N, C-alpha and C positions, 0 to 999 in steps of 0.2 A: 504493500500500500504506500502511496506517495504521502510523505509527511510534511506538514507545514514546518517552517524552520526559522531560526534567527536568534542570535545573542550579540550583545554589544560590549565593547571594551572601551577603556579610557583612551584619550589621545596621547597619554604619556608614552614616551619612547620605549621604555623597557617593560618586560612582562611583570616584573616586581612592582613597578610604579603603577601599572594599569590594573592590578588585581582589585582595587577598591576605587570606584568612581564616586567620589563624595558629592554631596549636594552642591557644595561650593564650586567644585570643579565643573560640574554640569552647568551651573549658572554662568560661570566664566565663558564656557563654550557657547552657550546659547545667546549670550550677549554679543559675541563676536569680539574682535579687538584683543589687546594684550594687557588688560588692566590687572591690577594687583588683586590680593585676596578679597573676597566678597564677604561682608559681615553676615552673621547668621540671620539677622533680622532684615536683610535686604529683600525687597519685594520686586519680582519681575512683573511688569505690567502685561496684561493680556495683549496678544497680537491683534492687529487690526489690518484692514485693507491698505491703509497708508503706511503701516509699520508692521509688515508680516513677519519680521524676524530673519534670522540668518538662513533658514531653510524654508523659504516661502513657497517652494515647490512640493514640499512633503505632504502626503495625504494619508488619511486613515480610512480604510474601507470598513463600513459599519453593518452589523447585522440588523435584522428587524427589531431586535431588542436594544438597538443603539450601543452595541458592544463592539470593540475593536476586533477585527478579524485578520486583516493584513495591511501592509503598507502599499505605497504606490508613489508615482511621481507625476506632477502636472508638467507636461512638456509643450502644451499649447493652451490657449485660453479655455477651451472646452474639451480637452482630451487628457486622459490619464493612462499611463502605462503601468502594468502590474504583472504578477505571475498568473498564468492560466489556472494553476491549481487553486487559486484564491476564489475564483468565480465559477469553477466547474463542479457542479454537484455530484458528478460521478467520482470525484476524488475524496471529498470530505462532506460530512453532514453540516459543517459550519459554512461551507462555500455558498455564496449567493450570487446569482447571475447578474443582477443589476442593483448593486448595493448603493446606499447613500454614501456620499464621499465628503468627509471632513477635510478641510483644506487649511494647511499652514498654521496649525496650533502649536505653541510651545508646550502646552499641556494637552493631554489627550482629550480632556473635557472642555477645552477652550479654543475651538477652531475659529478662524476668522469668518468662516461661512460653511454651510452644508448644502451640497447640491446633489440632486438625484442623478444617477446614471440612467440612460435610457436605452442603451444598446451595447452589447459586448461584441468584440471581434477577436476570435481566437486565431493564433498563428496556425496556418494549415498543417504544419508538421507536428503540432500538438494534437490536433484532431486525428491525424494519421498514426499517432502513437510513437512518434520519433523523438519525443521529449524536448521539443523546443517550447520551453515553459514560458509562454508570453501571451499576453492579451491586452487589448486596448478597451477602454471604456469611454464612450461618448457621453458627455454631460448635457443636461437639458438646457444649460445656458453657460455663458462665459463666466469664468471666475474673476473676481475683483483683484486677485493676487497679481502684482505687477512683475513677478519673478518666476515664470515657468523656466525649467532648466533646459539647456540645449542638449540634444542628443549627439553623442559622438558619431560622426559620419562614417561612411564605408571606408574611407581612406585614413581614418584616425590611426596615428602611429603611437602605440603604447610605449611609454618611456622605459628605460632600463629597469627591469623589475627589482634589481638589487638596490637601487637607489631612489625608488619612487614609492610613494604611499598614496592610498586611496581612502576616501571617507565613506562609511556606511552609516545611515541613520534609520532609526526604527523605534517603534513603541513595544517591541516584543518582550517576552519574558526574559528575566535574567537567569533563570534556571527552570528545570522542568516543573518544580513545585510552586514557584512564585506566580503572582498575578501579572498581568500586562503592566508595563511601566506607565506610570501616570505622566511622567515628564519625558519629553523626547530626548533620546540618548544618541550619541555618536561615537564611533570608534575608528581607529586607524587600522587599515588592512594593507597587506602586501600581496601582489599578484604572483602567481606561480605559473611558469610556462606549462602548457597542457601536457607535453610529453613527460616533463619532470613530475607533474602532478599524478599522471597515470601510473608512473613507475614507483614513486616514492610515497604518495599520500592517499590516493584513492583506494577504496576497498575493492576486492577482486570483482565484485558484481557491478561496479560502477564503470560505465563506458564514458570517458571524457571526450566529447565531440567538439567540432570546431565552432559550434554555436554557443559553447559554454565557456565561461571564465572560471578559473580556479583561484581561490584566495584564502588566506589565513589571517585571523586577527592577531593583534599584538600579544594577547594573553590566552586566547582560546581559538580553536578551529571551528567549533560547532556553532550552528545557528539554532535558535530556539523558536517555539511556536509564536506566531504573530509577526515575525520579521519577513516572511515571504512577501515578495513584491516590493520590498524596501529598496531605495536607490543607493547604488554604489557609484560614486563620482570622483573625477580627477580634477584637481585645481592646479593649473600650471604655476610653477613657483615664481615666474616673472612673466608679465604680459605687457610688452612695450606697445602693442597695437591696441588702442582702446576699442577698436571695432571687433576684436575677437572676443568670444565668450570668456567669462571669468572661470567657468567650470563646465565640464562635459559629463553627462550621464553615460557611463560606460557599461553598467550592468544592472540587472534587476534580480534581487535575491530569489533563489529557487529552492535548494535543499542542501542538506549535509548528509554524509553517509557515516557519521559517528554520532554518539550521544550528545545531546545539547550540553554545551559547556565543556566538552572534552577538549583537552589540549592537544590531542593527536588528530590525524586526518586533515580534511580540508572542507571548505564550503564552496558551493557552486552557484554561479550567477548566469543568467542569460545575457549574451553579448549584444549590446546595442549596435556596434558597427556591422555585425553579421546579420542583423535583422532590420537595419536602417531602411533599406529599400522597401521591404514589405510595409513597414510602419508608414512611410511617406505615401505609398500608393494607396493604402487603406484610408488614410485621412483624406487625401485628395478625392477619392471616389465616394466618400460618405459625408462630406461637409453639408 
């Protein structure tokens, strides 16, 4: 059975430093910038359309009971990209085909807006059982968020994996027993070349295909329930051209083949460059 996945780690550079993501560290992250320690009584104001926060593209797919199910990313005013397993009822009883979408909240219960999705589009190779775990949700209207995230294009060149990090954000569980995170969390991840991943990290039953990205977090390899569909993005360290995007969505959280929170193995994401053409064609044909 395909399992929902996702766990998050601190942006601290070492495994030891990232074992405990304190509330203050999270506050620093979500405020952006490089300010000093945040007082315990510091209050983060709710996000708004005019001030959506650092991750204005982050979405939470909601069940009929208004509970978080999966993540996703707003990549156009009325389009969200997520994992197919999140909205395919054949996979999970919690999956919902056209969920309500909470957009750009720093806290799970404080989105800047909620919009209904009106139609899902599954990648054809998901329907055919080839495990391209990707789906698009068309929203009933445009979001007010001014910061959809740019998709990494077909010709996106992944930087040297030994010297580059990627950011994953989600509301998923911190372990199998805990509840979904109330506050949006983020973690630093490193990409692993697919051939290395297949040989050294993937379990024997996992086939790492060219539409998948393999990555490991700073302190854990596993993804926990609620993080499927979450965005993995790359932020160029320097961007001399103001016309270029500040960050690129490179992957959407799919699954892990180890236990949630396990320090071994790897986690797998659906590649945006490998699915970029299908996404663009689907949006153009269904606007």
